[in-house]
C-alpha positions as CSV (number, residue, x, y, z in Angstrom):
1,M,-0.1,-0.2,-0.1
2,S,1.0,3.5,-0.7
3,A,2.6,5.7,2.3
4,F,0.7,8.2,1.3
5,P,-2.6,8.1,2.9
6,R,-0.5,7.2,5.6
7,L,0.9,10.5,5.6
8,L,-2.0,12.7,4.3
9,F,-3.6,12.0,8.0
10,A,-0.3,13.6,9.6
11,P,-1.7,16.2,12.7
12,V,-2.1,19.4,11.8
13,L,-2.1,22.6,13.8
14,A,-4.5,23.2,16.5
15,V,-7.7,25.7,15.3
16,A,-6.5,29.8,16.1
17,V,-9.4,31.0,19.3
18,S,-10.4,34.2,18.2
19,L,-13.9,34.6,18.8
20,L,-15.5,37.0,16.1
21,G,-18.6,38.5,16.3
22,V,-19.1,41.1,13.7
23,A,-23.1,40.7,13.2
24,S,-23.4,38.9,16.0
25,A,-22.5,41.7,18.9
26,C,-25.0,44.0,18.2
27,R,-27.9,41.2,18.2
28,N,-29.7,40.8,20.4
29,A,-28.6,38.8,23.9
30,S,-31.5,36.6,24.7
31,P,-33.7,35.0,22.2
32,P,-37.2,35.4,21.8
33,P,-39.6,34.5,24.6
34,D,-41.7,32.2,22.2
35,A,-39.1,29.9,21.4
36,T,-39.8,26.5,22.0
37,P,-37.4,23.3,23.5
38,S,-36.2,21.6,20.6
39,P,-38.7,18.6,19.4
40,A,-37.8,14.9,19.9
41,P,-35.6,13.6,17.0
42,A,-36.9,12.3,14.1
43,P,-36.7,8.4,13.5
44,A,-34.3,7.0,10.4
45,A,-35.5,6.1,7.7
46,D,-35.3,2.3,8.8
47,G,-37.6,3.5,11.9
48,S,-35.1,3.1,14.0
49,Q,-33.8,6.5,16.4
50,A,-30.9,7.6,14.6
51,P,-27.9,9.2,16.7
52,L,-28.2,13.3,16.9
53,I,-26.0,15.8,16.5
54,G,-24.5,16.7,19.8
55,A,-26.2,18.8,22.0
56,G,-26.0,22.1,21.1
57,R,-24.9,24.2,18.0
58,L,-21.8,25.8,16.2
59,R,-20.1,28.4,17.2
60,I,-17.5,30.5,15.3
61,E,-13.9,30.7,16.8
62,G,-11.6,32.9,14.4
63,T,-11.7,31.5,10.7
64,H,-13.6,28.5,11.5
65,F,-16.8,26.9,12.8
66,V,-16.5,24.8,16.1
67,K,-18.8,22.2,17.2
68,P,-20.1,21.6,20.5
69,D,-17.9,19.7,21.7
70,G,-15.0,22.2,20.8
71,N,-13.8,19.9,17.7
72,A,-13.1,21.7,14.7
73,F,-16.2,21.6,12.0
74,E,-15.9,20.7,8.4
75,W,-18.4,22.5,6.1
76,R,-18.7,19.9,3.1
77,G,-22.0,20.5,1.7
78,I,-24.2,20.3,-0.7
79,T,-26.9,22.6,-2.7
80,A,-30.4,20.9,-1.7
81,F,-32.6,23.5,-2.9
82,R,-35.8,22.3,-2.6
83,L,-36.1,19.8,0.7
84,V,-38.4,22.4,2.7
85,D,-40.5,22.3,0.0
86,L,-40.9,18.9,-0.6
87,V,-41.8,18.6,3.5
88,A,-44.4,21.6,2.6
89,D,-45.7,19.5,-0.7
90,G,-46.4,16.4,1.7
91,Q,-43.3,14.0,0.1
92,E,-41.0,13.8,3.3
93,D,-40.2,10.8,2.5
94,Q,-38.3,12.2,-0.5
95,A,-36.7,14.9,1.8
96,A,-36.0,11.8,4.1
97,K,-34.4,9.4,1.1
98,Y,-32.4,12.4,0.2
99,L,-30.7,13.4,3.5
100,T,-30.0,9.6,4.5
101,W,-27.8,9.6,1.1
102,A,-26.3,12.8,1.7
103,A,-25.2,11.9,5.4
104,S,-23.7,8.2,3.9
105,Q,-21.6,10.5,1.5
106,G,-19.6,11.8,4.6
107,L,-21.6,15.5,4.4
108,T,-22.0,17.6,7.1
109,I,-24.9,20.1,5.7
110,V,-27.2,20.7,3.4
111,R,-28.5,24.0,1.9
112,V,-31.8,24.6,1.5
113,L,-34.9,27.8,0.6
114,T,-37.4,29.0,2.3
115,M,-39.4,30.8,0.3
116,S,-39.4,30.2,-3.8
117,G,-41.1,31.6,-6.8
118,S,-38.7,30.5,-10.0
119,L,-37.3,26.9,-9.4
120,F,-40.6,25.6,-7.4
121,D,-43.6,27.5,-5.6
122,L,-43.0,27.6,-2.1
123,R,-44.5,30.7,-0.4
124,P,-42.9,32.0,2.7
125,E,-45.6,30.9,5.1
126,D,-45.0,27.3,3.9
127,G,-41.6,26.7,4.5
128,R,-41.8,28.4,7.6
129,R,-44.5,26.2,8.5
130,A,-42.5,23.0,6.9
131,L,-38.9,24.2,8.1
132,P,-39.1,22.8,11.7
133,R,-39.3,19.1,10.3
134,M,-37.0,19.9,7.9
135,L,-34.4,20.4,10.3
136,E,-35.9,17.2,12.8
137,L,-35.2,14.7,9.7
138,A,-31.7,16.4,9.0
139,A,-31.1,16.3,12.8
140,A,-31.4,12.4,13.0
141,R,-28.9,11.9,10.6
142,G,-26.9,13.6,11.8
143,L,-26.9,16.7,9.2
144,R,-26.3,20.9,9.9
145,V,-28.6,22.8,7.3
146,E,-27.6,26.6,6.0
147,V,-31.6,28.1,6.1
148,V,-31.4,30.4,3.3
149,A,-34.4,33.1,4.1
150,L,-35.1,35.0,1.3
151,A,-35.0,34.2,-2.3
152,D,-37.3,35.7,-5.2
153,T,-38.4,38.5,-3.3
154,L,-39.3,40.4,-6.3
155,A,-41.9,38.1,-7.4
156,V,-42.7,36.3,-4.0
157,P,-44.5,38.8,-1.8
158,V,-43.2,38.7,1.5
159,N,-43.1,40.7,5.0
160,L,-38.7,40.6,5.3
161,Q,-39.0,41.3,8.7
162,E,-41.8,38.8,9.9
163,H,-40.2,36.1,7.6
164,V,-36.9,36.5,8.9
165,D,-37.5,36.8,12.5
166,E,-39.6,33.7,12.2
167,I,-37.3,31.9,10.7
168,G,-35.0,33.1,13.6
169,R,-37.3,31.7,16.1
170,I,-37.8,28.4,14.3
171,V,-33.8,27.9,14.6
172,T,-33.4,28.7,17.8
173,A,-35.2,25.5,18.9
174,H,-33.0,23.7,16.1
175,P,-29.7,23.9,17.2
176,N,-28.1,22.1,13.7
177,A,-28.8,25.3,11.7
178,V,-27.3,28.4,10.6
179,I,-28.9,31.4,8.3
180,E,-28.3,33.0,5.7
181,I,-30.3,36.2,5.2
182,A,-31.0,36.5,1.6
183,N,-29.6,33.8,-1.6
184,E,-27.4,36.6,-4.0
185,P,-28.8,39.4,-2.5
186,V,-28.6,41.8,-5.8
187,H,-29.6,39.2,-8.0
188,P,-32.4,40.6,-10.2
189,S,-34.5,38.8,-8.6
190,Q,-34.6,40.0,-5.4
191,S,-36.5,43.0,-4.6
192,A,-34.8,46.2,-4.0
193,E,-34.6,46.5,-0.2
194,V,-32.6,43.0,0.1
195,H,-30.2,44.5,-2.3
196,K,-28.9,46.6,0.8
197,P,-26.9,45.8,3.0
198,D,-27.5,47.9,5.6
199,V,-31.3,46.0,5.5
200,L,-29.9,42.5,5.8
201,A,-27.5,44.0,8.6
202,A,-30.5,45.0,10.5
203,L,-32.2,41.9,10.0
204,A,-29.4,39.9,10.9
205,A,-28.9,42.3,14.1
206,R,-32.4,40.8,15.5
207,L,-31.4,37.5,15.6
208,P,-30.4,35.5,18.7
209,P,-26.3,36.1,18.9
210,E,-25.6,32.6,19.1
211,I,-26.9,31.9,15.9
212,P,-24.1,31.9,12.8
213,V,-25.8,34.2,10.4
214,A,-24.1,35.7,6.8
215,L,-26.1,38.2,5.0
216,G,-25.6,37.2,1.8
217,S,-22.9,36.6,-1.2
218,I,-20.0,39.0,-1.1
219,E,-18.9,39.3,-4.4
220,R,-21.2,42.2,-4.8
221,G,-20.4,44.2,-2.2
222,D,-17.9,44.2,1.1
223,G,-21.3,45.4,3.2
224,F,-22.3,41.7,3.0
225,G,-19.4,40.7,4.7
226,A,-20.7,42.4,8.5
227,G,-22.1,38.4,8.8
228,G,-20.8,36.3,11.4
229,Y,-19.7,34.1,8.4
230,I,-18.9,34.7,4.8
231,T,-20.6,33.1,1.7
232,W,-19.0,33.4,-1.6
233,H,-19.9,33.0,-4.8
234,V,-17.0,32.1,-7.0
235,P,-16.5,33.6,-10.3
236,R,-17.9,30.4,-13.0
237,E,-15.0,31.8,-15.3
238,S,-14.4,29.3,-18.5
239,G,-11.6,30.2,-19.6
240,S,-7.8,28.3,-19.0
241,G,-9.5,25.8,-21.4
242,G,-12.4,25.2,-18.7
243,W,-10.2,25.3,-15.8
244,G,-10.9,28.9,-15.0
245,H,-13.7,28.2,-12.0
246,V,-10.9,26.3,-10.5
247,L,-8.2,28.7,-10.5
248,A,-11.1,31.7,-9.6
249,L,-10.8,29.7,-6.1
250,A,-7.3,30.4,-5.0
251,P,-8.3,34.4,-4.1
252,G,-10.5,32.7,-1.6
253,A,-7.9,32.6,0.8
254,E,-7.4,36.2,1.0
255,L,-10.9,36.7,1.8
256,V,-10.3,34.7,5.0
257,T,-7.1,36.9,5.5
258,R,-8.9,40.2,5.4
259,W,-12.1,39.3,7.3
260,K,-10.7,37.2,10.1
261,K,-13.9,34.8,9.7
262,P,-14.8,31.5,8.0
263,V,-16.0,32.0,4.9
264,V,-17.8,29.3,2.6
265,S,-17.8,28.8,-1.5
266,D,-21.5,28.6,-1.5
267,E,-22.6,28.3,-5.3
268,P,-19.8,27.8,-7.2
269,I,-19.9,26.7,-11.0
270,G,-22.8,23.6,-10.5
271,A,-22.1,19.7,-12.2
272,G,-24.5,19.5,-15.0
273,P,-25.2,16.6,-17.6
274,V,-23.5,18.7,-20.2
275,F,-20.9,21.7,-20.7
276,Q,-22.7,25.3,-20.4
277,P,-20.0,28.1,-20.6
278,G,-20.4,30.3,-17.4
279,R,-23.3,28.2,-15.7
280,R,-22.5,24.4,-15.7
281,D,-19.6,22.1,-16.0
282,D,-19.3,18.3,-17.0
283,L,-15.3,17.5,-16.2
284,P,-15.0,15.5,-13.0
285,A,-11.6,16.1,-13.3
286,R,-12.2,19.9,-12.7
287,F,-14.3,19.3,-10.0
288,R,-11.8,16.8,-7.7
289,A,-9.6,20.1,-8.2
290,A,-11.6,22.2,-6.8
291,G,-12.7,20.6,-3.8
292,L,-8.8,20.0,-3.6
293,L,-8.3,23.7,-3.7
294,T,-11.1,24.7,-1.7
295,R,-10.1,23.1,1.2
296,L,-5.9,24.1,0.5
297,T,-7.1,27.8,0.6
298,G,-9.4,27.2,4.0
299,L,-12.4,28.0,2.3
300,G,-15.9,25.7,3.7
301,A,-16.7,23.7,0.8
302,T,-20.2,23.3,-0.6
303,Y,-21.3,21.1,-3.9
304,H,-23.3,23.0,-6.4
305,Y,-25.3,20.9,-9.3
306,E,-28.4,20.9,-11.4
307,A,-30.3,18.6,-10.0
308,G,-29.8,19.7,-6.4
309,L,-32.0,23.0,-7.3
310,H,-34.8,20.3,-6.3
311,A,-32.9,18.4,-4.2
312,R,-32.4,15.1,-6.5
313,M,-29.1,12.8,-5.7
314,P,-26.9,13.3,-8.4
315,A,-26.9,11.1,-10.9
316,G,-25.0,10.0,-14.6
317,R,-22.2,13.0,-15.0
318,E,-23.8,15.0,-11.9
319,L,-22.7,11.8,-10.1
320,E,-19.6,11.5,-11.5
321,C,-18.1,14.9,-10.7
322,F,-19.7,14.4,-6.7
323,D,-17.7,11.9,-5.9
324,A,-14.6,13.5,-7.9
325,W,-15.4,16.4,-5.7
326,N,-16.0,14.2,-2.6
327,E,-12.7,12.3,-2.7
328,A,-10.9,16.1,-1.5
329,W,-11.6,14.5,1.9
330,T,-10.0,11.4,1.1
331,L,-6.9,12.9,-0.3
332,L,-6.2,15.6,2.1
333,P,-6.3,15.3,5.9
334,P,-8.6,16.0,8.3
335,G,-8.1,19.6,9.5
336,V,-5.6,20.9,6.3
337,E,-7.6,24.2,6.1
338,R,-6.0,24.9,9.8
339,L,-2.3,24.0,8.8
340,G,-0.3,26.9,8.3
341,V,-1.0,29.0,5.6
342,F,-2.3,29.2,1.8
343,R,0.1,30.7,-0.8
344,A,0.8,30.4,-4.8
345,G,3.9,28.6,-5.9
346,G,6.3,30.8,-7.3
347,T,5.7,33.6,-5.1
348,P,8.6,34.7,-2.5
349,E,7.3,33.3,0.6
350,S,6.3,29.5,-1.1
351,I,7.8,26.2,-0.8
352,V,7.7,25.9,-4.9
353,N,10.4,28.1,-6.1
354,A,10.0,27.9,-9.8
355,F,7.8,25.8,-12.4
356,D,6.8,25.4,-16.1
357,R,4.1,28.3,-16.4
358,G,4.1,27.3,-20.3
359,A,2.6,23.8,-19.3
360,I,1.2,24.0,-15.4
361,L,-2.3,26.5,-15.5
362,G,-1.2,27.2,-11.6
363,V,0.3,25.6,-8.6
364,Y,-1.4,26.3,-4.9
365,E,0.4,24.9,-1.6
366,R,-0.4,25.3,2.0
367,S,1.7,24.2,4.6
368,D,3.5,24.9,7.7
369,A,7.2,24.6,9.0
370,V,7.5,21.6,8.1
371,T,4.9,19.9,6.7
372,G,3.3,20.8,3.0
373,W,0.8,20.0,0.5
374,I,0.7,21.2,-3.2
375,L,-1.7,21.0,-5.9
376,V,-0.2,21.3,-9.7
377,L,-2.8,22.0,-12.3
378,G,-1.9,21.4,-15.7
379,D,0.8,18.5,-17.0
380,E,1.7,16.1,-15.1
381,A,5.3,15.8,-16.4
382,A,6.0,19.6,-16.6
383,G,8.7,20.4,-14.2
384,L,9.2,22.5,-10.7
385,T,11.7,22.8,-8.4
386,L,11.2,23.7,-4.3
387,K,12.8,26.0,-2.2
388,N,16.6,24.2,-0.7
389,G,15.1,22.0,2.4
390,W,11.9,20.8,1.0
391,T,11.8,17.1,-0.4
392,V,8.3,15.6,-2.4
393,R,7.6,12.2,-0.2
394,E,5.1,11.2,-1.8
395,T,3.4,12.1,-5.4
396,R,-0.5,11.0,-6.4
397,R,-1.0,11.2,-10.1
398,I,-4.2,13.4,-10.4
399,D,-6.4,13.6,-14.1
400,G,-5.6,17.1,-14.6
401,G,-2.8,17.5,-12.3
402,R,-0.7,15.9,-9.6
403,L,-1.0,16.2,-5.9
404,L,2.6,16.5,-3.9
405,S,2.9,15.6,-0.1
406,V,6.1,17.7,0.9
407,S,8.3,17.9,4.2
408,R,11.5,19.9,5.3
409,S,13.9,18.1,7.2
410,A,15.4,19.5,10.1
411,A,18.4,22.1,9.9
């Protein structure tokens, strides 16, 4: 057996513990008086009682999420927009089947909408009615949920404050959830009020401070970064022979450094049955590389795909892309996101001193003083050199490049 897997699971650095409170500091100090206790867990699909998530909710420490037991939480998510709508429409069995599958794949969190007028018809009041049961189903399978409060607000009548306040009351009673106030706040499908960061910040300020909250994806304005954590929709570039959206992930590390809070790649280019420039990709190799690079940058990772809009399990090419993306958690060790620092290769402080820029699209690394992992995208035979003292201990060939495990000899 190759030594590579054993090497990859070497110990990593401890989590930074500087607790942030950018948005939560201005929230009410106590939960709403009508908050209800957490309901009894839902049974598993086979009728047995599945183990629940540990008592309590995720909290934010520095640039990462931490579970109630103090261990780091890996944001390994998936788009499942219609789960709440399935429950609202009396199709709870379909929602349960999807969640059982998601848990079986090692996923940790699903992203859902509580209202919609384009992908499916979900009135805000119906979304609020069905959300508690959907959260129960997820908790019984050990899954957390990113609850998106506002979507399609231009076409769907909604009282913003009433809806977000009620979502907050529901999530107060269900600790397996976090909240994103709005999906793509400045999207044409959103009302003019949702386009305003100060409006979303005011809505977030009304929520209980213990709930992790993001305002909405940050790419259209820094004001949307005022939540406790950040969501980012990576540019869906199709250049560089289709690899543009993978390369576009690298600047995410700068967002983590700049904002000093968790950043989640929440809706990158999605997988689809066919390639659609700027919207869908169908090459598993690029999703594998995207999963690896997302982790190396220190971002939370969400798999986005066409069937996920309707909470259907991936099949065909979308499943192949998912399997490749999900492999990132077997090719890199647990906690790599918290190890050392991220750098692009060929920069003054990087391990990679130089590389063949004509044959290699990009080189990205994460390392501490003695251990590192390097993702090389492009010709797998193209040359690169490491700085003195660093040695390649193992090379794993992957479609579209290679993954190196490196170490530094003692002085």
